[in-house]
C-alpha positions in Angstrom: 27.9 6.1 -1.4 25.9 3.1 -2.9 22.3 3.6 -3.2 19.4 1.7 -3.9 16.4 2.8 -6.1 12.7 2.0 -5.0 10.2 2.5 -7.6 7.3 4.2 -5.5 4.9 5.0 -8.0 4.0 4.9 -11.9 1.1 5.8 -14.3 0.9 6.0 -17.8 -1.7 7.9 -19.7 -3.4 9.1 -16.6 -6.7 11.0 -17.4 -6.7 14.8 -16.7 -6.2 15.2 -13.0 -7.0 18.8 -13.2 -5.0 22.0 -12.8 -3.2 22.5 -9.7 -4.6 19.3 -8.4 -2.4 16.5 -6.8 -1.7 13.6 -9.3 -1.7 10.9 -7.0 -2.4 10.5 -3.1 0.6 12.3 -1.4 3.5 9.8 -0.6 6.0 10.1 2.3 9.9 8.8 2.1 10.5 5.6 3.5 13.2 4.9 6.0 16.7 5.8 4.6 15.3 7.7 1.7 17.2 11.0 1.2 16.2 12.1 -2.4 13.7 11.2 -5.0 13.9 11.1 -9.1 10.8 12.3 -10.9 10.3 11.4 -14.3 7.4 12.9 -16.5 6.0 13.5 -19.9 3.0 15.5 -20.2 0.5 15.9 -23.2 0.4 19.6 -23.2 2.7 22.3 -22.0 2.8 23.1 -18.3 4.6 24.0 -15.3 5.1 21.1 -13.3 5.0 21.4 -9.5 6.0 19.5 -6.2 3.7 19.8 -3.2 4.6 19.0 0.2 2.8 19.0 3.4 4.2 18.2 7.2 0.3 17.4 7.9 -0.2 21.7 8.9 1.5 23.6 6.5 1.1 23.0 2.5 4.1 24.3 0.2 3.9 24.4 -3.9 7.5 24.3 -5.4 7.9 24.7 -9.0 10.3 22.4 -10.9 12.3 23.5 -14.1 12.5 27.2 -12.5 8.8 27.1 -12.8 8.8 27.0 -16.6 6.3 25.1 -18.6 7.6 21.6 -19.5 7.1 21.2 -23.5 4.5 18.7 -24.4 5.7 15.2 -25.4 9.2 15.6 -24.1 10.4 13.5 -21.2 12.1 15.3 -18.0 13.6 14.2 -15.0 14.1 15.9 -11.6 15.9 14.7 -8.3 14.9 16.8 -4.8 15.7 16.1 -1.4 13.0 14.5 0.8 12.4 14.7 4.7 10.7 12.2 7.1 7.4 13.1 8.2 6.5 15.6 5.0 4.3 13.9 2.3 5.0 14.8 -1.4 2.9 14.9 -4.5 2.9 16.7 -7.9 0.5 18.8 -9.7 0.4 20.4 -13.5 -0.7 23.8 -13.8 -2.4 23.2 -17.1 -5.1 20.6 -17.2 -4.0 17.9 -19.7 -3.0 14.0 -19.7 0.1 12.7 -17.8 1.4 10.6 -20.4 4.2 9.3 -18.2 5.3 9.8 -14.4 7.5 7.5 -12.3 8.5 8.4 -8.7 11.9 6.7 -7.6 12.9 6.8 -3.8 17.0 6.7 -3.5 17.9 5.0 -0.4 21.8 5.1 1.0 23.1 1.6 1.6 
């Protein structure tokens, strides 16, 4: 299966968003998107979560088995996405987000 990669958002040296607070306004997958690749680096060790909601029921899921990411290391995660569900990301320990990119993987 061929895939196209669409950059959905990218931030660099984002001021501390606050603990357990969405880093950016939630995004929904575009037509044909089946997964997102998330690349992140933080200034402090922290658990990194994906938040998801269908508009009625919010959920928070830990990435990296809910273990803290090391500060100043670059991590990449892929997770599936569903139409009609909005996604964002959170850190549990307040600190600067050195880098965060979200790419949508689309089937061609």
